C-alpha positions, 0 to 999 in steps of 0.5 A: 500500500502507498501511504500519503502521510497526513501531518496536517500540512497541505497538498495531500488530496491533489496527490491522492486524486492523481494517483487514484486516477491511474488506479494506484492503491493509495490512502492518506493517513496519520495512523501509526500502524498503517504507516508501519505496514506501508510499502511506500511513503509519500511525505507531502506538505505546504506551509511552515517548517517549524509547524510541520515538525511540531505536527509530526511530533504531536502526532507521534510520527517521527519515530515510526517514520524514521524506523520505516525509512532508515531501518526498514528502507521503505521507499519514501518520496518527499514533495516541497515542504515534505522534501525539506523536512528530510534535511537536518535543520531549517532556517524557517523557525530555526529547528531541527528536521528529520535528519535523513539527508545531510543538508540544511534548508535556507531562505533565499538571500539575494543581498550579496548578488546583483539580482533582487528577485522576489521571494517566494519563488513562484513559477516554472523552471528548468531542471539541471540533471546531475545523475541518472535515475529511473525517476526521470524515465520518459521525461524530456530534458527540456521540461519545466516544473512548478515551484512555489517556495521561499526556502531551499535545500542545500545538500552537503553531499553532492552524490545525494543531488538528483537535480538542481534548478536556478533562481538567482543561484543554483539550489537543490531541486531534487535528491535521491539516495537509496530509498530516499527521494524528494523534490522541491517542486510540485510534480502533481502540479507540473502537468504530464512530466511531473506526474510521470515522475510520480508514476516512475517512483511508484513503479520503481 
């Protein structure tokens, strides 16, 4: 069973709808036992990093998710805020994250470059692919994906980076390390190519 983890932060229904249209078995839940029985986990999210970590703590989900992802090696896919939560920490609230990836989440800061771009970053951007992956199967290299975020992940291990994008400067747009994958953009809002990535992950 594919599980969309419900921690009360955002875009779960749109992901569920997309997957169910393809007859992919999937449920939204915060039930610990259902998460323990998951074959794959999707960690979505829209909103504030600190509040997200608070919600996960209050729902008593941090330990069961860590067991599934780090010990049992259950595949997990993070989207937007869910992707950022995999990092060690975030400047958004100055709190610790789940720590699954050696990375920090930082706010866009253009004060040191001659480019006063608006924050949040909202819109369609290209990806720069850094390594081969089944996640990118049947996706043309010139496709654009939909972003909406004020913070970005800075990866300390270049081998974890699947792809980058550019907004004033280069930032990590996707990661893949073993059973852990995630993207900063919204595949469920990125038309055919974005949904193809979700399908690639489900069928990986």
